[in-house]
N, C-alpha and C positions, 0 to 999 in steps of 0.2 A: 968826903971822897968815897967811903964805903957805900953810902946810900946811892951815890951816882953809879957805881959799878953794879949794884944790885938792880938798879932801874934799867940798865942796858941789857943785863942777862935775862931778865924776865921775858921780854919778847922773843928772844932766841930760843929759850927753853919751850915756850908755848908753841912755837912754829915746828920744832923738831917733834914735839909730842903729837901734834896734829898730823904730821906726815906719817909717823909710825902707826898712828891709829888708822889712817886711811889704808896703809898697806895690809894691816892685820885684817881690816874689814873685807878688803878685796880677796885676800887669801882664803878667808872663811867662806865667802860666797862661792868661789870656784867658777868654773865655766857655766854659762847660762844653761838652764835645764830646758828641754824641749817639752812642749805640751804633747799629750797623747795623739793628737791629730796632726802634728807637724812632722815633717820629714827632714832629715839632715841634708845639707849640701856638701858634697865631697870637695875636698881641697883640690887645688889644681894638680898636685902631685899624684892624686888618686884617680885621675880621669879614666885610666885603663881599667881599673877595677870597676868603676861605675859602668862603663860600656860592656864589660863582661857580664855584670849582673843583669843588665838590661837585655843582653842578647839571650841569656838563659830564660828569662821571663817571657820573652816574646818568641821563643823557638817553636815554630809550627810543626817540627818533625815529631814532637811528642803527642800531637793531636791524633787520636785514632780515627781514621777515616774508614767508615764501613764499606766493605767491598761485597758485592753480590756475587755469590758463586752458584752456578746452576748444576744440574744433574750430571752434565758432562764432566765437570771437575771431579766429582766423586767417583764416577765410573772409571776415569782415568787412573785414579789411585788404586782401585780394585784390580784393574788390568795389570798394573805394574807389579802388584803382589802376586798375581797369578803367573806372570811370566817367570818368576823366580823358581817355581816348582813345576813348570810345564814340561811334559814329556811327550815324545812321539809326534808332536805337532811342529811343523816347520813350514818353510816356504814352498813345499811341494805337497802338502796335505790340505786339500780343500776343506773348508769348515763352514757350517751354517749356524745361525743364531736364532733361537726361539724366544718367544715372549716369556718374560718373568711372571710367575703367578704367585699369589698369596698362599702360604703354606697351610693356612686353616680354611681355605675356600675350595670351591670346585676347580679342579684342574682344567676344566674346559672354559672357564671364565677369565678372559683377559681384561686388563685395565690400561688406562692411558699411561700410568706410571710404568707398568710392566713393559708395555710396547716401546716407550721412549728409552728405557734402560737397554732394551735389545738394539734399538737404533744406535745408541751411543757405543755399545760394544762392537758393533759392525765397523764403526769408524776407527776405534782404537785397535782392533785386530788388523785392519788394513794398514794402519800406521806401523805396526809391528812387523809387517811383511807377510802376514798369513793370508793366503787367498780365501776370500769370503764369497760364498755362493748365496745370492739373493733369490731364494726359491719362490718368492711371491711375484717374480717378473714373468709375464706371459710371453708367448711367442709372437705377439702382434701388438699393434697400437689400437686401442679402442677409442674411437672418436665419437663424442656425444655433444649435445648442445651445452652441457655444463662444463666441458673440458676434454682434454685428451689424456688417456690413462694407459699406463703400461703395467701397473701393479694390480693385483687382484687377491682377494681372500677366499675366492671360490675355488675349491680344489678341482673342479671340473674344467676350469680354464687354465690350469697349471699343468706343466709337463709331469708325467709320471716317473720319468727317469731323471734322477737327480744325482749329480756327481760330487758327493761329499761323504766322507767316512766318519767325521767327527761333528759334534754339535755342542755349542755353548748354550747352556740353560741355567736356570736358577730359580730360587724361591725368595719371597719377601715376607717379613713378619712385622706387624705394627708394634712399635716399642715406644715407651715414654720419650717424647721429644723427637721422634722421627721413625725411620723404617730401617730394619736390619736387612742386609742383602747377603744372600748366600749364592755364589756363582761357581760353576764348575764346567769343565769340558769333558765330554763323555764319548767314548767310542761306540758307534752305532751297532757294530757287530759283537764286540766283547762286552759292552755295557760297563766297561772299566772307566773309572775317573782318572784322567791323565793330567788334570790341573784343577786347582781349586783356590778360592779366595773369598774373603768376607769383608764387608764394609758397612758403613752407616750413612744414611742420608738424613739430614736434619728435617724436621717437619716444615720449617719455613721454606725450604727449598722445594719440598713436595707440594706445598700449597701454591707456591709461585708457578708451578707447572700448569695447574688447572685453575688459576685464579680467574680466568675469563669465564669460567662456568659457575662462579660463586657470587652470591650477593649477600653481604653481611654474614658470611660464614655458612650460608645454606647452599647446598649443591642443587643446581637447577638442571633439569633434563628437558631436552626438546621434545615436544609432544608430537607423536607420529601423525602425520596427515592421513 
């Protein structure tokens, strides 16, 4: 009888031992490890987190889109600074704008950059409500085969009587990475400075102004016929 009971218990013990060994092996192994190149799949309950992470990764608002700013943008900032300390000039004081010249150059030599800065200031002054006198306007229209012109740089064609008491003028200085601008408004009679401002124009903006005259960085000048 004892031998019969031992015979029946041996299979049961072997089965229990096998089950316990399987559980221990599973516990030791733990969750399956991911390879370095594999990505986990979120559980259904974590779908919101998955979408949030995807939205951050694909957010285009963080991409820096280059914006091209021209000289008018920087002149506008200089004009705003000047308006904060401007005196005596108002909506009843006519004002003229002269070409900006390089500080270390002949004051009789103008440049495309200096002339464009003056044109930009004329627009900004008009927006501020200051009456601007364009003294380069003649008293007539000059009609030629090349076009119809009302502007002139010949002082003999311009009126000698100009109705302005203040003038906006300024100087430029080449600086590393761009050009420094010194602008001021001066009374013609008193020679007193009634407003001033300074600014900086990046070299890339300056080069964009006269890019049509450059080839591979070399300035080209039209040969006189």
